[in-house]
KOLKE-520937 format. One record per residue (C-alpha): chain; x, z, y. Coordinates in nm, 2 decimals, padded with zeros to 4 digits. Example, Ala and Ser with C-alpha at 12.3 -4.5 7.8 and 13.67 -1.06 7.14 Angstrom:
! KOLKE-520937
['A'; [01.23; 00.78; -00.45]];
['A'; [01.37; 00.71; -00.11]];
END
This chain:
! KOLKE-520937
['A'; [-03.40; 01.02; -01.18]];
['A'; [-03.06; 01.17; -01.25]];
['A'; [-03.05; 01.53; -01.12]];
['A'; [-02.77; 01.70; -00.94]];
['A'; [-02.68; 02.06; -01.01]];
['A'; [-02.90; 02.28; -00.79]];
['A'; [-02.61; 02.44; -00.60]];
['A'; [-02.47; 02.11; -00.48]];
['A'; [-02.79; 01.91; -00.46]];
['A'; [-02.83; 01.96; -00.09]];
['A'; [-02.49; 01.78; -00.03]];
['A'; [-02.60; 01.45; -00.19]];
['A'; [-02.85; 01.18; -00.11]];
['A'; [-02.97; 00.95; -00.39]];
['A'; [-02.99; 00.58; -00.33]];
['A'; [-03.15; 00.33; -00.56]];
['A'; [-03.01; -00.02; -00.52]];
['A'; [-03.31; -00.18; -00.71]];
['A'; [-03.48; -00.14; -01.05]];
['A'; [-03.23; -00.35; -01.24]];
['A'; [-02.90; -00.22; -01.11]];
['A'; [-02.74; 00.12; -01.18]];
['A'; [-02.81; 00.39; -00.93]];
['A'; [-02.53; 00.56; -00.75]];
['A'; [-02.50; 00.89; -00.57]];
['A'; [-02.33; 00.89; -00.24]];
['A'; [-02.25; 01.21; -00.06]];
['A'; [-02.34; 01.26; 00.30]];
['A'; [-02.05; 01.26; 00.54]];
['A'; [-01.86; 01.59; 00.53]];
['A'; [-01.60; 01.74; 00.75]];
['A'; [-01.27; 01.64; 00.58]];
['A'; [-01.07; 01.87; 00.81]];
['A'; [-01.28; 02.18; 00.75]];
['A'; [-01.09; 02.51; 00.77]];
['A'; [-00.79; 02.32; 00.90]];
['A'; [-00.72; 02.16; 00.56]];
['A'; [-00.66; 01.79; 00.50]];
['A'; [-00.90; 01.73; 00.21]];
['A'; [-00.84; 01.46; -00.05]];
['A'; [-01.12; 01.21; -00.03]];
['A'; [-01.22; 01.12; -00.38]];
['A'; [-01.43; 00.84; -00.53]];
['A'; [-01.56; 00.89; -00.89]];
['A'; [-01.60; 00.57; -01.10]];
['A'; [-01.77; 00.59; -01.44]];
['A'; [-02.05; 00.38; -01.59]];
['A'; [-02.21; 00.68; -01.76]];
['A'; [-02.44; 00.86; -01.51]];
['A'; [-02.41; 01.21; -01.67]];
['A'; [-02.03; 01.17; -01.69]];
['A'; [-01.97; 01.07; -01.33]];
['A'; [-02.21; 01.34; -01.20]];
['A'; [-02.04; 01.60; -01.42]];
['A'; [-01.70; 01.51; -01.28]];
['A'; [-01.83; 01.53; -00.93]];
['A'; [-01.99; 01.87; -01.00]];
['A'; [-01.67; 02.00; -01.15]];
['A'; [-01.46; 01.88; -00.86]];
['A'; [-01.71; 02.04; -00.61]];
['A'; [-01.73; 02.37; -00.80]];
['A'; [-01.37; 02.42; -00.90]];
['A'; [-01.15; 02.20; -00.67]];
['A'; [-01.33; 02.23; -00.34]];
['A'; [-01.01; 02.38; -00.18]];
['A'; [-00.85; 02.04; -00.21]];
['A'; [-01.11; 01.78; -00.30]];
['A'; [-01.40; 01.62; -00.11]];
['A'; [-01.61; 01.38; -00.32]];
['A'; [-01.71; 01.09; -00.09]];
['A'; [-01.88; 00.86; -00.34]];
['A'; [-01.98; 00.78; -00.70]];
['A'; [-01.98; 00.42; -00.85]];
['A'; [-02.12; 00.30; -01.18]];
['A'; [-01.91; -00.02; -01.21]];
['A'; [-01.60; -00.20; -01.09]];
['A'; [-01.81; -00.41; -00.86]];
['A'; [-01.97; -00.11; -00.70]];
['A'; [-01.63; 00.06; -00.68]];
['A'; [-01.47; -00.22; -00.48]];
['A'; [-01.75; -00.20; -00.23]];
['A'; [-01.72; 00.18; -00.21]];
['A'; [-01.34; 00.16; -00.16]];
['A'; [-01.40; -00.06; 00.14]];
['A'; [-01.67; 00.17; 00.27]];
['A'; [-01.52; 00.51; 00.22]];
['A'; [-01.14; 00.45; 00.21]];
['A'; [-01.07; 00.72; -00.05]];
['A'; [-00.73; 00.89; -00.09]];
['A'; [-00.78; 00.90; -00.47]];
['A'; [-01.02; 00.78; -00.75]];
['A'; [-01.12; 00.94; -01.08]];
['A'; [-01.15; 00.63; -01.29]];
['A'; [-01.31; 00.58; -01.63]];
['A'; [-01.11; 00.36; -01.86]];
['A'; [-01.38; 00.21; -02.08]];
['A'; [-01.65; 00.04; -01.88]];
['A'; [-01.85; -00.28; -01.95]];
['A'; [-01.76; -00.62; -01.80]];
['A'; [-01.46; -00.48; -01.62]];
['A'; [-01.27; -00.18; -01.75]];
['A'; [-01.06; 00.06; -01.54]];
['A'; [-00.75; -00.15; -01.57]];
['A'; [-00.93; -00.47; -01.47]];
['A'; [-01.06; -00.29; -01.16]];
['A'; [-00.71; -00.19; -01.06]];
['A'; [-00.57; -00.54; -01.12]];
['A'; [-00.84; -00.68; -00.89]];
['A'; [-00.70; -00.47; -00.61]];
['A'; [-00.32; -00.54; -00.61]];
['A'; [-00.28; -00.38; -00.26]];
['A'; [-00.43; -00.03; -00.28]];
['A'; [-00.38; 00.28; -00.08]];
['A'; [-00.53; 00.54; -00.32]];
['A'; [-00.40; 00.74; -00.61]];
['A'; [-00.55; 00.72; -00.95]];
['A'; [-00.66; 00.98; -01.21]];
['A'; [-00.78; 00.82; -01.53]];
['A'; [-01.05; 00.98; -01.73]];
['A'; [-01.09; 00.87; -02.10]];
['A'; [-01.24; 00.98; -02.43]];
['A'; [-00.91; 00.95; -02.62]];
['A'; [-00.54; 00.91; -02.56]];
['A'; [-00.48; 00.55; -02.67]];
['A'; [-00.47; 00.43; -02.30]];
['A'; [-00.23; 00.69; -02.18]];
['A'; [00.08; 00.48; -02.18]];
['A'; [-00.10; 00.20; -02.00]];
['A'; [-00.22; 00.45; -01.74]];
['A'; [00.13; 00.57; -01.67]];
['A'; [00.24; 00.21; -01.62]];
['A'; [-00.03; 00.17; -01.37]];
['A'; [00.11; 00.46; -01.17]];
['A'; [-00.16; 00.71; -01.26]];
['A'; [-00.12; 01.06; -01.11]];
['A'; [-00.28; 01.21; -01.42]];
['A'; [-00.48; 01.13; -01.74]];
['A'; [-00.77; 01.35; -01.83]];
['A'; [-00.95; 01.36; -02.16]];
['A'; [-01.33; 01.41; -02.19]];
['A'; [-01.46; 01.68; -02.21]];
['A'; [-01.24; 01.77; -01.91]];
['A'; [-01.03; 02.08; -01.93]];
['A'; [-01.07; 02.28; -01.61]];
['A'; [-00.70; 02.38; -01.59]];
['A'; [-00.60; 02.02; -01.62]];
['A'; [-00.86; 01.92; -01.36]];
['A'; [-00.72; 02.18; -01.11]];
['A'; [-00.37; 02.06; -01.17]];
['A'; [-00.47; 01.71; -01.10]];
['A'; [-00.64; 01.82; -00.77]];
['A'; [-00.32; 02.00; -00.67]];
['A'; [-00.11; 01.69; -00.74]];
['A'; [-00.34; 01.48; -00.53]];
['A'; [-00.33; 01.72; -00.24]];
['A'; [00.05; 01.73; -00.25]];
['A'; [00.07; 01.35; -00.26]];
['A'; [-00.16; 01.32; 00.03]];
['A'; [00.05; 01.57; 00.23]];
['A'; [00.36; 01.36; 00.15]];
['A'; [00.16; 01.04; 00.20]];
['A'; [00.27; 00.89; -00.13]];
['A'; [00.07; 00.62; -00.32]];
['A'; [00.06; 00.47; -00.67]];
['A'; [00.32; 00.19; -00.61]];
['A'; [00.57; 00.46; -00.52]];
['A'; [00.50; 00.63; -00.85]];
['A'; [00.53; 00.30; -01.05]];
['A'; [00.87; 00.23; -00.91]];
['A'; [00.99; 00.58; -00.97]];
['A'; [00.86; 00.58; -01.33]];
['A'; [01.01; 00.25; -01.41]];
['A'; [01.35; 00.35; -01.28]];
['A'; [01.32; 00.67; -01.49]];
['A'; [01.24; 00.46; -01.79]];
['A'; [01.54; 00.23; -01.73]];
['A'; [01.77; 00.53; -01.69]];
['A'; [01.63; 00.70; -02.00]];
['A'; [01.69; 00.39; -02.22]];
['A'; [02.04; 00.34; -02.08]];
['A'; [02.12; 00.71; -02.14]];
['A'; [02.02; 00.68; -02.51]];
['A'; [02.26; 00.39; -02.56]];
['A'; [01.99; 00.13; -02.63]];
['A'; [01.91; -00.19; -02.46]];
['A'; [01.72; -00.13; -02.13]];
['A'; [01.35; -00.21; -02.15]];
['A'; [01.09; -00.26; -01.88]];
['A'; [00.72; -00.20; -01.91]];
['A'; [00.54; -00.51; -01.78]];
['A'; [00.17; -00.47; -01.70]];
['A'; [-00.04; -00.78; -01.76]];
['A'; [-00.40; -00.88; -01.82]];
['A'; [-00.36; -00.78; -02.19]];
['A'; [-00.22; -00.44; -02.13]];
['A'; [00.15; -00.36; -02.12]];
['A'; [00.44; -00.55; -02.28]];
['A'; [00.78; -00.39; -02.33]];
['A'; [01.06; -00.63; -02.24]];
['A'; [01.43; -00.62; -02.30]];
['A'; [01.58; -00.64; -01.95]];
['A'; [01.89; -00.84; -02.05]];
['A'; [01.65; -01.12; -02.18]];
['A'; [01.49; -01.17; -01.84]];
['A'; [01.63; -01.48; -01.68]];
['A'; [01.44; -01.45; -01.35]];
['A'; [01.11; -01.33; -01.20]];
['A'; [00.91; -01.58; -00.99]];
['A'; [00.64; -01.48; -00.74]];
['A'; [00.30; -01.63; -00.82]];
['A'; [00.05; -01.53; -00.55]];
['A'; [00.01; -01.15; -00.60]];
['A'; [00.15; -01.17; -00.95]];
['A'; [00.49; -01.22; -01.10]];
['A'; [00.60; -01.46; -01.37]];
['A'; [00.88; -01.33; -01.59]];
['A'; [01.09; -01.61; -01.75]];
['A'; [01.25; -01.47; -02.07]];
['A'; [01.54; -01.61; -02.27]];
['A'; [01.42; -01.74; -02.61]];
['A'; [01.06; -01.61; -02.56]];
['A'; [00.73; -01.70; -02.39]];
['A'; [00.69; -01.63; -02.02]];
['A'; [00.49; -01.32; -01.92]];
['A'; [00.26; -01.32; -01.62]];
['A'; [00.26; -00.97; -01.47]];
['A'; [00.00; -00.81; -01.25]];
['A'; [00.27; -00.66; -01.03]];
['A'; [00.41; -00.81; -00.71]];
['A'; [00.76; -00.95; -00.71]];
['A'; [00.86; -00.69; -00.45]];
['A'; [00.80; -00.41; -00.70]];
['A'; [01.03; -00.58; -00.96]];
['A'; [01.30; -00.62; -00.69]];
['A'; [01.30; -00.25; -00.61]];
['A'; [01.32; -00.16; -00.98]];
['A'; [01.57; -00.42; -01.11]];
['A'; [01.82; -00.46; -00.83]];
['A'; [02.01; -00.15; -00.96]];
['A'; [02.06; -00.32; -01.30]];
['A'; [02.21; -00.66; -01.19]];
['A'; [01.92; -00.86; -01.04]];
['A'; [01.93; -01.03; -00.70]];
['A'; [01.66; -01.15; -00.47]];
['A'; [01.79; -01.50; -00.39]];
['A'; [01.47; -01.65; -00.23]];
['A'; [01.13; -01.52; -00.12]];
['A'; [00.99; -01.64; -00.45]];
['A'; [01.28; -01.56; -00.69]];
['A'; [01.45; -01.25; -00.84]];
['A'; [01.74; -01.36; -01.07]];
['A'; [01.93; -01.18; -01.34]];
['A'; [02.30; -01.23; -01.23]];
['A'; [02.43; -01.21; -01.59]];
['A'; [02.26; -01.54; -01.67]];
['A'; [02.41; -01.73; -01.37]];
['A'; [02.64; -02.01; -01.48]];
['A'; [02.71; -02.20; -01.15]];
['A'; [02.64; -02.19; -00.78]];
['A'; [02.62; -02.51; -00.58]];
['A'; [02.65; -02.49; -00.20]];
['A'; [02.44; -02.73; 00.00]];
['A'; [02.45; -02.87; 00.36]];
['A'; [02.16; -02.64; 00.47]];
['A'; [02.37; -02.32; 00.44]];
['A'; [02.20; -02.21; 00.11]];
['A'; [02.26; -02.34; -00.23]];
['A'; [02.14; -02.38; -00.59]];
['A'; [02.19; -02.14; -00.88]];
['A'; [02.22; -02.29; -01.23]];
['A'; [02.12; -02.04; -01.51]];
['A'; [02.20; -02.02; -01.88]];
['A'; [01.90; -02.23; -01.97]];
['A'; [01.99; -02.50; -01.71]];
['A'; [01.71; -02.39; -01.47]];
['A'; [01.80; -02.45; -01.11]];
['A'; [01.70; -02.18; -00.86]];
['A'; [01.71; -02.23; -00.48]];
['A'; [01.91; -01.98; -00.28]];
['A'; [01.80; -01.93; 00.08]];
['A'; [02.06; -01.93; 00.36]];
['A'; [01.99; -01.57; 00.47]];
['A'; [02.04; -01.44; 00.12]];
['A'; [02.35; -01.63; 00.03]];
['A'; [02.61; -01.38; 00.16]];
['A'; [02.47; -01.09; -00.04]];
['A'; [02.45; -01.31; -00.34]];
['A'; [02.81; -01.42; -00.32]];
['A'; [02.93; -01.06; -00.29]];
['A'; [02.72; -00.97; -00.60]];
['A'; [02.86; -01.27; -00.80]];
['A'; [03.22; -01.16; -00.71]];
['A'; [03.15; -00.81; -00.84]];
['A'; [03.02; -00.96; -01.17]];
['A'; [03.33; -01.18; -01.22]];
['A'; [03.45; -01.53; -01.12]];
['A'; [03.19; -01.80; -01.15]];
['A'; [03.25; -02.17; -01.09]];
['A'; [03.15; -02.25; -00.74]];
['A'; [03.08; -02.62; -00.66]];
['A'; [02.96; -02.82; -00.36]];
['A'; [02.62; -02.98; -00.44]];
['A'; [02.65; -03.35; -00.49]];
['A'; [02.41; -03.58; -00.32]];
END
């Protein structure tokens, strides 16, 4: 049996799922509003028993002013169940786990209302963690000052009610602004099942919604299936010449060659690679204004 530190042992109850599955430690319900403070409810996810218990111990001992550990999970599968059960405000997530790693776990939950602090043994996953909207990235063994800083960040985010998708959009906008400022071609970090791919923004023809994912069609390159929702790309790319022309399409205006009106009040865009994209009626007016700002384009009535 894995032992808790004596000074916090009374706050935990040990549950064994069965002899063949990992054991998890789940705290008893605690008063999250104690002392008038809004505590950050934290779930710790790590496949190594000593590691996840050590993280919980450090949080309880050094970050109790801001953090309440509500559960520990040994795998992505257990973590999904714990998220539903305890609704944490934040998770401390190990990157390298068997079967499903930390990124796989996040991709399995496209709609999530918790912040993420990654915990890893080396720095090689740091860039991917940033692209996932991580609040912080801690290296094992954990530095106490860095842990305290992460706890303060989480408390501030809870107070402002900000979540990871907000951070992702802000970070991607900062990335675009930085690349523009250095005089280079704007690039976008595109999370996918293989990690993160850096894409030249001018080469994106359009983005197409595909369930909770987004397919990026590139000029002269293979498509990329991103693990992000189309809405996120809309909020990042509309400032650099992209337009949402349909519930399923976000188009790079610089690649538009023609617009054909139709009898339904919408129309069809023809792109540089001769792809035809439907334009919904309610989005046509905004699109026409944007096309005018980008120069004169041949407008034709769609022939039957």
